[in-house]
N, C-alpha and C positions, 0 to 999 in steps of 0.2 A: 504494500500500500504506500502511496505517496501521501503527503499532507492534504492534498486536495482531491484525491480519488484513487481508484484502483489502478495499478500498473497493468499494461497489456501483456498477457502471456509471460513468456520467459525471455531473457536476453537472447539475442541472435549472435552467433559467432561469425565473424567476418575477418578478412585479411586486408592489409595494405601492402602493396608491392613497392618497396622503396629502392629505386635504382639511382645510383649516383655514378656519373661518368664524366671525367675530365672537368671537374669543378661545376657540374650542372646536375640538377635533379630532374627526373622525368615526372611531369605533372599533367593532369587532365583537368579540364573545366567541366564540372558536373552539370548534367542536364536535368536531373530530377531532385525534388525536395528530399530531405530538408536543406541540402547544401547547393541547390540549383544556382548556377552562375558563379560559384566559388571554385577556386583552384585547390587541388589536393592530389594525393597519390592515387594511382589506379588501384582498384580493389573491389571486393564484394563478398557476398556470403560464401561460407564454406558449405559445400554439398555433403550430404550424408555419405560416410565412408571415405571421404576425401581427406588427405593429410593437409596440414597447414601449408607446407611447401608446395604441394601440388595445386592447391587453391590459389596461392599467390602467382604461380607461373601461369595458370589458366586465365585468371582475371586480367593479368598484365597483357597477355596476348589478345584476349577478347576486346579490351578497351583501346589498345594502342598498336597491335601488330608487332610489338617488340618481343623478342625472345631473350630470356635471362635465366640464370641458374640461381635458385634460392640458396642462400648461405646460412642465415641465422635469424630466428625470431628474437627480436631484441627489445621490444616494448609492447605494452598493452594499454589500451585506453577505453574508457566508457564514452559512448556517444548517446546522449539522452536528448530526445526531441519532445517538447511540450507544446500543447495547443495554447490558444489565447487565454483559456481559463486555468492554465497551469496543470492540466491533466497530461500525464505521460502518454505520448502516442507511440513511441518506439524506444527500444533500448538495444544498442549494439555493443558487443565487446569486440573491439578492433585489435588485431594482432599485427604489429608491424614486422615485416620480413625484409631483411636486407637481401637484395638480389643483384647478382653480377651480370651486367649487360653482355649478351652474346652476339645478337644480330638484329638488324632492322632499325628503321627510323620511325618515329611515332606518327600514326595516322589515327585520328579520332574515330571510334566505332562504339557500338553498344550504347551505353548511357553517358558517353563522353561527348561534349560539344566540340572541344579542342583538345589536342595533345601536343606537347612540345617539351624540349629541354629548356630549363630555366636556370640561369646563373644562381649559384648559392647566395651570392651577395644580394641579388634581387629579392630573395625571400625575406630579408629583414629590412628592406628599405621602404615598405609600404606601397609600392607601385601596383602590386597584385592583391586582389581580395582573396585571401587564403582561408581555407578551413582551419579551425583551431588546431594548434600544435604542429602544423606542417613544418615551420622553420625549425622548431626544436627537434622534431624527428629527423629532419635532414642533417642537422648538426650532429646528433647522436650517431646516425648511420655513417657519417663521414669518419667519425672516430673509430667505429668498429671496422670499417672498410680499411682504414690505414693499418690496423693491427693484423689483418689477414693477408 
């Protein structure tokens, strides 16, 4: 229960495919609510029987056409969406997966309006409307990527 009403079902597990290449992060601009129009990492729901790494690879390819090898699940986040009356509409548990680019250049598909490489410096300068935690996840991914 929330303070204003019952929560909807159970949280939904989903992945974010975090790809950093040559000082740039691969981002998509979301087509659908709750983050429509905002920039974030490719990703989506984990299918029944699918591993976290397989889901990250699949979602990345479906949304951008880019192939990458999942390396490490490095962070988790709660994504809560409330209606105007404060009732919970959805609850996603997002698992960020560092992926190493293998092939392809981004082309928006599925529920992405745009897909492109974005300079890591741009993520913190306020020029793009980002989904919450994108800049922080990119910075953390860069640290993990440097260690591997």
